[in-house]
N, C-alpha and C positions, 0 to 999 in steps of 0.2 A: 910294825906296830903303828908307825906314823900313818901308813896307808889306811889301816883299819880305822884310826881316829878320823881321817878325812872322810871315809865312807860313811861312818856313823854320823858325823856332822852334816854331811850332805843329805842323809836320810832324814835327820831331824828338821833341817831347813825345808826339805821337800814336804814333810808331813805338816809342818806349820803352814806352808803355803796352801796345801790342799785344804786344811781346816779353815783358813781364811777365805778361800774361794767358796767353800761349802757354806760358810756363815753368810757370805754376801748373797748366795743364791737362795738361801732360806728366808731372807727378809720378806715380810709380807708387804703388799702394796701400801698398807696403812703406815708401816714403819718407814718405807721409802719416802712417802709423802711427808711424814713428820720431819724427817731429816732435811728434805728438800725445802720445806717451809722455813725451818729454823735457819738454814744456811742462806736461803733467798732473802730472808728478812735482814740478816747481817750484811749480805752483799749489797743490797739496795741502800742500806744505811751508810755503808762504807763508800759506795759510789757517789753519794750526795756530799761527801767531803772532798771530792775531786773536781777539777775543771777538765774540760775536754773540747775538742773541735768536732763539729757536726757539719758535714758537707753533703748536700742533697742535690741530685740532678734528676729531673723528671722530663720525659719526652713522650707526648701523646702521639699515637699513630692511628690514622683513620682506617676504616674498613677497606679503603681503596689503596692503602699503603702510603698515604701522604703524611709527612711529619707536620704536626700542628704547632710548631714552635718549641721552645725550651724554657723550663723554669729552673733556676739555680738559686741556692741560698747556702751561705756559709756563716756559721755562728760559733762563737765561743760560749760554751755552756758552763754555768756555775750554779750553786745552790745557796740560798740564804734561809736559814731556819727550815730547811727541807723544801723550800719553794724554788722552782726552776727559774733561772734568769738567762735571757738570751742577749748576747752582745753581737750585733750583726757586723760581719766583716765584708759581706757582699750579698746582694740580692738582685737578680735580674729576672724579670718576668716578660718573656717574649712569646707567651702563648697567644694563639690566634683565636680559636673558637672554644678552646677547652678552659674550664674554670676550676680553681681549687677551692673546695668547700672548707669551712672552718673545722669540720670534723676530720678532714684529711691532715691538717696541721696538728690537730689534737692527737691523731694517731701517731704522727711522727714523734711526738714527745712522750707518748705513753705506751701504746700497744706495740709499736715496732721495737721498743726497748723494754720488753716485758720481764718483770720479776714476779714470782709468786711468793707473797709475804703472808704473815699471820693475819694481817688486816684484809687481804684479798681472798684468802681461802674460803671463808663462809659464802662467797658469791659464786663459787665454781664447783663443778662436778668433775672428778678425774677418774679415769679407768686405765689400768695398766694393760697395754696391748702386746708388748713383746720386748725382747732385748735386741740390740742392734749395734754393730760396729760403726763408729763415725771417725774416719781417719784412724788414729791410734787409740781412740777412746772406746771403752765398753759402756754402753748407755742403756737406760731403761726408757722405753718410748710410751708416753701416756697420751691418751685422748683427753682433751680438756675443753669444757664448754661452760658458758654461764649457767648458773642454777636457774636463773629466770632472765629472759631477755626483756628489758624494759621498752616502753613505747618511745620511739625515737623523737616523737613530737613533744614529749614531756620531760625529757632529760638530756643532759649533755654528757652524761657518763658514758664511757666506752669500755668494752670488754673484749678479751681475746678469745677466739674459738679456733681450735685446730689440734695440733700435736706439739708436744715438747719432748726434747731428748735430754735426759738427766744423767750426768756422769756418775758412774758407780763407785767412785772413790771420794770425790768432793761433794757429791749430792747437790749439784747446782746445775742450772739449765745451761747447755752448751749450744743448743739450736732450737728454734721454733719455726713452725710452718703453719700458716692459716690466714685468718682475716679478722677484721674487727666487727663488732656488733654494738648497738643495733644498726640495721640498714634500713633507711627510709625507702619508700616506694620510688623507684626510678633512680636511686642513688646507691649503686653497688660498689663496695670497697674492693680494691684489688687484692688478690691473694699474694702473699709475700713469704719470704724466708729471712730470718735473722740468725747470723752466726755470732758466737761469743768468743772472747779472747781472755787468756789467763793474765791477770794483773796482780802485781805484788806477791806472786807465788802463793796466792790465797783465794782470790776472787775471780769469778767469771763475769765480765762486763760485755755489753753489746759491742760488736766490732763492725759488722756490715749487714745492711738490709738490701735485698734485691727483690725485684718484682718484674714480671713480664706477663701481664694479664689484662683482662678487660675491666675497666672501671667506668661506671655510668654516673655522670653528674649532669643529668639533663639529656646528654647524648652519649652513645656508647663509643668509647675509644679504647684501643689497646694502649696500655701505659708501660713504658720502660722506666723503671725507677731504680736508683742506686743511692744509698745513704751510707757514708763511712763515718764511724765514730773513732776518733784518733787522738793521740797525744794526751793520754790520761795523766794528770799531774795533781799531786796533793795540793789543795788550796792553802794559801798562806794566810 
């Protein structure tokens, strides 16, 4: 009799699991986006109550394979009334002919650490492409692009264009791959990927950005970039 009960219990659990999986699969793209935006808004708001370290290293490489110096910066990031604050721990600019544009630093603070919030959604178009396994996570992959790309000469606003991977349980971004817009003539932003990490058993925050791509800021150079976001701590 005990064995029968165990078999029945197993069948019930299995049935519930099948129903849960089926429900997830039946979500429309609009429903997924709705959950993503709700959770992304909460995650960004929560991230703004943390401090963290941001370590960046950029190495330009010419078309002949020569290293054009190194740029390093290490900051402690905090937020005051939602405004980002940087406390520099180290900055070394040993670049030779390569220059970093203000838009590149802006990308570091915004696009590389992308969240899709309720305030951002009206400015973007999203299209569900597929489902994909990322490590142990089941994800929805969306194509995302600005609804309208502004004139780079008339605005300092930056937008993300590329693909996002959305966890099918937490409905938060766990990976992005793409570049920033708008791009001025002769100033091409490097394509990059950012991976996110699970914080406080609830939120996905940026963990690491990497790039190995051509960036043009007057001259064309291949750029090796790595940014690590670490030591998330609730601000006191």
